[in-house]
C-alpha positions as CSV (number, residue, x, y, z in Angstrom):
1,M,-0.4,0.1,-0.3
2,T,1.7,3.7,-1.6
3,L,0.9,6.6,1.7
4,N,-0.8,9.4,-0.4
5,E,2.0,11.4,2.8
6,P,4.5,10.8,5.6
7,L,3.3,9.2,8.5
8,P,3.1,13.1,10.9
9,A,6.1,13.1,13.6
10,F,4.5,12.2,17.5
11,K,6.9,13.4,20.2
12,Y,5.6,11.3,22.7
13,H,4.9,7.6,19.9
14,P,7.9,7.7,17.6
15,D,6.8,4.5,15.7
16,P,3.0,3.9,16.1
17,I,3.7,1.4,13.1
18,A,6.5,-0.8,15.1
19,T,3.9,-0.5,18.6
20,G,0.9,-1.8,16.3
21,S,-1.4,1.1,17.0
22,V,-1.3,3.2,13.4
23,R,-2.1,-0.3,10.5
24,P,-1.9,-0.5,6.4
25,S,-5.5,0.2,6.2
26,K,-8.1,1.4,3.0
27,A,-10.1,2.5,5.4
28,Q,-11.5,6.1,5.4
29,C,-11.5,8.6,8.3
30,H,-14.6,9.3,9.5
31,A,-12.3,13.0,10.3
32,C,-11.3,14.4,6.9
33,G,-12.4,11.3,4.0
34,Q,-9.3,10.4,2.8
35,A,-8.3,7.4,2.4
36,R,-4.4,7.9,3.4
37,G,-3.0,3.8,3.5
38,L,-2.6,4.2,7.5
39,I,-5.9,3.5,10.1
40,Y,-5.2,4.6,14.2
41,A,-5.8,1.3,15.6
42,G,-6.0,2.1,19.7
43,P,-8.4,3.0,21.2
44,V,-10.9,6.3,21.2
45,Y,-12.8,8.3,24.4
46,S,-15.2,9.4,23.3
47,I,-19.2,9.4,22.7
48,E,-19.5,8.3,18.4
49,E,-17.3,5.4,17.4
50,L,-14.3,5.4,15.9
51,D,-12.7,2.0,16.4
52,Q,-10.5,2.1,14.0
53,A,-11.9,4.9,11.4
54,I,-9.5,8.1,12.5
55,C,-5.9,8.8,9.8
56,P,-2.5,9.6,12.0
57,W,-3.2,12.7,10.4
58,C,-5.9,14.1,11.7
59,I,-4.6,13.0,15.4
60,A,-1.9,14.9,15.3
61,D,-2.9,18.2,13.3
62,G,-6.0,17.7,16.9
63,S,-8.5,17.7,13.8
64,A,-9.9,14.6,14.8
65,A,-9.7,15.3,19.1
66,E,-12.3,19.0,17.9
67,R,-14.8,17.0,15.3
68,F,-15.1,14.6,17.6
69,G,-14.1,16.0,21.3
70,A,-11.9,12.2,21.6
71,R,-9.0,11.5,23.8
72,F,-6.3,8.2,22.4
73,T,-5.1,8.2,25.7
74,D,-5.2,8.4,29.4
75,I,-2.5,10.4,30.7
76,G,-2.5,8.5,33.8
77,W,-3.7,9.6,36.8
78,G,-0.6,11.3,39.0
79,V,1.1,13.0,36.4
80,P,3.1,15.6,38.3
81,N,2.1,18.5,38.9
82,E,5.5,20.6,36.9
83,V,4.1,19.0,33.8
84,P,2.3,21.8,31.9
85,I,-1.0,21.7,30.8
86,E,0.3,22.4,26.9
87,V,1.9,18.9,26.9
88,R,-0.9,16.7,28.9
89,L,-3.4,17.1,26.8
90,E,-0.8,17.4,23.2
91,V,-0.1,13.4,24.7
92,S,-3.9,13.0,25.2
93,R,-5.8,14.2,21.9
94,R,-2.6,14.9,19.2
95,T,-0.9,11.1,20.1
96,P,-2.0,8.2,19.2
97,G,-2.8,6.2,22.1
98,F,-2.0,2.3,22.4
99,S,-4.0,-0.7,23.9
100,G,-3.4,-2.7,26.9
101,W,-4.6,-5.6,28.9
102,Q,-6.5,-2.2,31.7
103,Q,-6.9,1.7,30.6
104,G,-3.4,2.1,29.4
105,H,-1.6,5.7,31.1
106,W,0.9,7.7,29.8
107,L,4.1,7.9,32.2
108,Y,5.9,10.7,33.0
109,H,9.4,11.9,33.8
110,C,12.2,15.2,33.8
111,S,8.5,17.4,34.1
112,D,7.8,15.9,30.5
113,A,5.3,12.7,29.3
114,A,8.1,9.9,28.3
115,A,7.5,8.2,24.7
116,F,5.6,5.7,24.4
117,L,8.4,2.3,23.0
118,G,5.6,-0.3,22.5
119,P,4.8,-3.1,24.5
120,V,7.5,-5.5,26.8
121,G,8.6,-9.1,27.8
122,A,10.5,-10.1,30.2
123,S,13.2,-10.8,27.4
124,E,13.2,-7.3,25.8
125,V,12.4,-5.2,29.2
126,A,15.1,-7.1,30.9
127,N,17.6,-4.9,28.5
128,Y,16.6,-1.8,30.1
129,P,17.5,-1.8,34.2
130,E,16.2,0.9,34.9
131,A,12.9,-0.1,33.5
132,L,13.6,-3.0,35.4
133,D,13.9,-1.7,38.1
134,M,10.5,0.1,38.6
135,L,9.1,-2.9,38.1
136,S,10.1,-4.6,40.7
137,H,8.3,-2.1,42.9
138,E,5.5,-2.5,40.9
139,H,3.4,-4.1,43.6
140,D,5.5,-3.2,47.0
141,E,2.4,-1.9,48.4
142,Y,0.9,-4.7,47.7
143,G,2.9,-6.4,49.8
144,W,4.2,-9.1,47.3
145,T,6.9,-11.0,48.2
146,P,10.6,-11.0,46.6
147,E,10.2,-14.4,45.1
148,H,6.5,-13.5,43.8
149,T,7.7,-10.3,42.2
150,A,10.2,-12.3,40.3
151,T,8.0,-14.8,39.5
152,Y,5.7,-12.1,38.1
153,L,8.2,-10.6,36.3
154,K,9.4,-13.3,34.6
155,S,6.2,-14.5,32.7
156,L,6.3,-10.5,31.6
157,R,4.8,-11.4,27.2
158,R,4.6,-8.6,25.2
159,D,2.3,-10.7,23.1
160,N,0.5,-12.4,26.1
161,S,-0.9,-11.2,29.6
162,P,1.0,-10.1,31.7
163,T,2.4,-7.2,29.4
164,A,5.7,-4.4,30.4
165,Y,5.3,-0.9,28.6
166,L,7.8,0.8,27.9
167,F,8.9,3.8,27.5
168,R,12.1,6.9,27.8
169,C,12.5,10.0,28.9
170,L,13.0,12.3,26.4
171,A,15.8,14.7,27.7
172,C,17.7,12.5,29.9
173,S,17.1,9.0,28.2
174,H,16.2,6.9,31.7
175,Y,13.9,4.2,30.8
176,L,10.3,3.7,32.5
177,A,8.1,1.0,32.8
178,Y,4.9,-0.3,34.6
179,S,3.1,-3.4,33.4
180,D,-0.8,-4.7,33.9
181,F,-2.7,-8.2,33.1
182,D,-6.5,-9.3,32.0
């Protein structure tokens, strides 16, 4: 399939094709009416049903969010106060989201949103010690033992539950992650 124009650049989701949030499609976008060769396949939070109905160009320019009152990701709870509202709006309204087992949310570092790199399993996250450390403390509040945590981390799968979601800070390149399961 030939694209009519280059895929827009997304600061906080640098490769939405690799993560599966954008896919090849002949579908026409409900926002602009064009069939551009790619369609957004991630979550859409909107009154109108927009499953695989929005092109990445209409996400990037904000027209889909404006026209449908849509958001494409949950910015998450506990967003640090120092993260500017402009960043929160870019992540929720002008950045492709991603699908998880539960409702996905964004991670933040250095007073900014981090870049989403994709879902990862145990073997992939092992290459990112900072993210692995973050995951190893993810369930501390629930009283998980070190043995239970180690077993859980070994069970992470990129394409099956449980899954970790990898992010990278744009300012300092620190890797972050959280996980979920069905």
